N, C-alpha and C positions, 0 to 999 in steps of 0.2 A: 227435527228438520222442518224448515218452512219453505213452501214454494212461493212463486212470485205473487200469487193472489193473497197469501197470508202476509207477505212482506208489505204489500200495499195497505194493509190494515194498520201497520206501524208508521209508514212513511207517507208523506203527502206527494212524493215525487211520482211522475208519470213520464211516458215517452216524450222526449228523448233523454230525460235526465234521471230515470231510475237506473242505477248502475249496479244493482245487486240482483243476480238471477236466482240464487238459492242460498239458504242458510243450512249449513251442515250440522252445526252444533252450537248450543248456547249453554254455558255454565252460568246460571243466573247470578248477577252481581260480580262476575269474575271475568269471563271471556266469551268470545264468539268467533266462529269460523264460517266464512261465506265464500261464494264463488261468483265471479264475473267472467263469462265467456266472451272473448274478444274475437269478433268476426270481421271480415272485409266489408260486410254490409253496414257497419257502424257509420252513422251520419258524419262523424268528425273526420273520417278518412278521406272524404271528398276534398277537403281543403288543407289537411295537415300532412304535408309531404306526400301528395298523391302518387308520385313516382316511386316512393319508398315509404309506405305508410307506417307511422309510429303513433301509438296512443299518447295523447297529450298528458304530461305529468300531472297537470292540475286535475284531470279527470280520474287519475289513479288515486290521488289524494281525496277527491270527492267520493269515490267508491269506498275508501276506508272510513271517511266521515259518515256516510250512510250506514255502513256496517256498525260503527260505534253507536249511531243513533238507535238502531234496532236493539242493541244491547241495553242501552239506557231505558228505552221505552218498555222493554220486556220486564224490567224490574217493577213497573207500576202494576197495581191490581187492576186498574181501569185506565187505559191509554186514550180512550175517546175524549176529544176535547183538549188534548195536549199536543204540543208540537215541540221539536227540539231545534235549538239554534246553536250554531257553533260560534264560540267567542274568540278562540285563538287556535292557530295552527303553527307549531314551532318545530325547529330541528328537522326539517324535511330533507331527506336524502334520496336522490335517484341513483340507482346503481346499474341499471341495464334497461335498454329500450324494450317496450312491450309492443308486439306486432300481431297482425291478424293470425288467428290460429292458436294463440296463447290462451291459457286459462289462468286467470288471476285467482289465487287463493288469498283471501283477506282474513287476517287474524288480528283481532283487536282485544285489548285487555283494559279493564277498569283499574286504574292505579289508585285513585282516591275519589271518594264520593262524599260530598258535603251537601246534604239536602237535595236541592234541585240542580246542583252543579257537579259535574264529573270531570276528572282528569283522566285521559285515555292515551294509550299508545297503540298505534296501528302499524302493521307490517303487511306488505304485499309480496307474494311469491309467485314465480312461474316454475312449476316443478318444485325442486328443493332450493332453488336459487332466489334469494331475496332481491327484489327489484326496486323496492321503495319502503320507506318508513317515515313516521311522523309522530310527534306528540300533539295532542289536541285537548281542548277544553270545550265543554258544551253545557248548555243550560236547558232544562225542561221548563216550558211555560204554557200558560193557557192559550188556546186559540182565541183570536180576537175577531 
């Protein structure tokens, strides 16, 4: 399990763009499960359907991308001086709106790893119901 301080050691993201609250499980080189708690206090609800708040789909995808990034960074013996860049996001499907009070469970799997490039599949759930999924490709690089 990783808390938010440990997550920040892997990701350069900070408020308001750190979208992973806790990592529940990492199977190194295979998969990761993380949590994003969605509250009414989120900054994006001020302008995204304020009368009927819905989490923007692109931010659900970003949460899956960040979770995948933690998985890839966790495979390195030393992640300092490294950063992850997403190259492609394909086959995105949104199945149900995410609203305040929901807890997103983010499950991402490494499909293929070729050196510094990984192909990943991410899924987001609220309870047992899948709300989003996407295929992603990311690259590890040196910080400049």
